[in-house]
N, C-alpha and C positions, 0 to 999 in steps of 0.2 A: 504494500500500500504506500502511495506517495506521501511524503512529509508535507504538512501544511505549516507555514510559519505565521504566528500571530505577532504582529509588530505593535507594541504598545508600551507605555511606561506606567500605566495605571494599575496599581496593585489589586484593586477591587475587581477590575476587568480580568486580570490574570487569574484570580481566585475563581471567578465565574467560569472562565474557559476550562479550568482544570476540573470543575464540577460537571459541566455539561458535555465536554468533548472527550470523555474518557475512552471512547472507542474510535477516536480519530487520532491518527499518528501526527501529533502537532508538537511544535516547540515554540518557546517564547523568545523573541528578539526584543530586548528592552531598548526602546528608542522613542523619542517624542517626535511624532510626525507633524509636519506643518499642517495647519488647519485653515482652509480658506474661509473668508467671511461670507456667509450665506445663511438664509433661513431654511434651506433645503438640506435635511440631514442625509438624504439619499445622494445628493451631489457631493457633500462633504465626505461621506464614507467612500464613495467611488474615487474621489480625488486622493484620499489617504491610502487606499489599497493600491492605486496605481503608483504612488510614491513608494510604498512599501515594496512592491514588486521590483522596482528599479534598484532598491537597496539590497534585497536578498536574492533576486533572480530565481525565485522558487514560488510555487503556488502559495498564496498567502491570504490572510483575512485581516480586516480592519473593522472596527466598530465605532460608530458615532451615535451619540445620544443627545436628545433635547428634553426640555421640561416645559410643559404647557400648564398654565394656570387659567382656568376658564374665566374667572372674574376679572382678570387683567388682560382679556382678549388674547390669551395665549402666551403673554410675556412670561419668561424670557425666550421661549422657543429654542432655537439652535444656539442662541447666544448665552447659554446657561453658565459657562465658565467665565465669560466676561462679566456677567451679572454678579456671580459669586465673588469675583475679584474686586468689583467696584462697590456694590451695596451690601454684599454678604447676606447671610441668613437673616440677620437682624433687619436688613433692608426689605427682604421679602415679607417678613412679619409686619413691619411698619406699613407697607403698602396694603396689607390685608386686614389691618385693624378695623373692626366694626363690620366686616364683610361676612355675610351669611353663607354665600356660595363659596365653598372651599375646595371644590373639585379640581383635581389636577391629574397629570399623567406624565410618566416617562415614556418617550417614544425613542426607539432605537433602530438603527439599520446596520446590519452586518453585511459586509461585502466580501465576496470570495473572487479572486482573480488568479488564473493559472497561466497567464501570459497570452492567452487567446480569448478566453471567455470570461465574462463578468456575470456573476449571479448575486442578487441582493435579497436579503431576508429581513422582513420588518417585524418588530416586536413592539408591544405597548403594555404598560402596567398602570392601571387606573388606581386612583386613591384620593385622599383628601389631605389638606394641610393642617397640622396642629396649630394651636395659637401661641405656642412657645417652644423653645428648644428643649428637646427631651432625649435622653439616652446617653450611651457611652461610646467612646471611640473604639474602632475596630479596624484591623488591616483588611477586612473584607469589603469595606465601604467603597463605593465608586465615587461618591460625592458627599459633601457636607449636607446636601439636601436630605440625607438619611435621618438627620436630627429633627426634621419637620414633616417628612413624608410618611403618611399612614396608609399602608396598602388597603385596597378595597376589601371589606369583610373583616377588618381587624380594628382594634381600638388603641393600638400603640405604634409608635414610629419604628422604622427598621432598626434604628440605633438602640431602641429599648428592648428589642428582641434578642434572645440568646442565639448563638449560632445554630443550635438545634432547632429553635423555633423558626428561624429564617429558612433553614434548609428543608424543613418538613411542612411549612405552611401551605395551605391550599391557595393556589394563585387564581383567585376569582378574577374574572375580567382581565386576565393577563395572557399575553403571547410572548414567549421568550425567543429572541432572534438566534441565540446560541442553540436552543433546542430545534428550531426550524432548520438551521443549517445542518446540524448533526443528522437529522432525519434524511434530508436531501442527500447528504454526503454518503450515508450508509447505503441508500438506494441507488446512487449513481456512480460511486467510485469503488465500491467493493465488489463489483461484478466482473 
């Protein structure tokens, strides 16, 4: 089976890849890929996987995520890292003060490129925003949003959940791009 390289520097994404891609022959290449400015996570993910392929010259994957808050007309969308670097979690909470609609979602796009063909796998994770920062730090987190994001069907943030709770939770209203990729890969690359 061919080796697939996951180019990322995000420790939480690496932990997720190890969890979901256990039957894919993959390795991690820790590197921070350039991220173009765009609201389109599919475009960003495609751009990053093409850059990753030039770097490793092997089949590779790249993952890009955005965060949408319904009450704020989707803000910060694909600009989540910029928003976290500028206004931070406290800024998100300030913008949501007094707001009843706290629905939000992570949206993700995993891109696979083998040098000839590009395949993209979308994921989404519905939830709500807490009204304050809750939980503990973990090396499994993808983002500081874990302190304020409550997965659909639950009453605590991802940062409040133990590793066992996070791993075994029922993912109501969720589609995971790693899982979607792993299913496709098993069906198309192991034959």
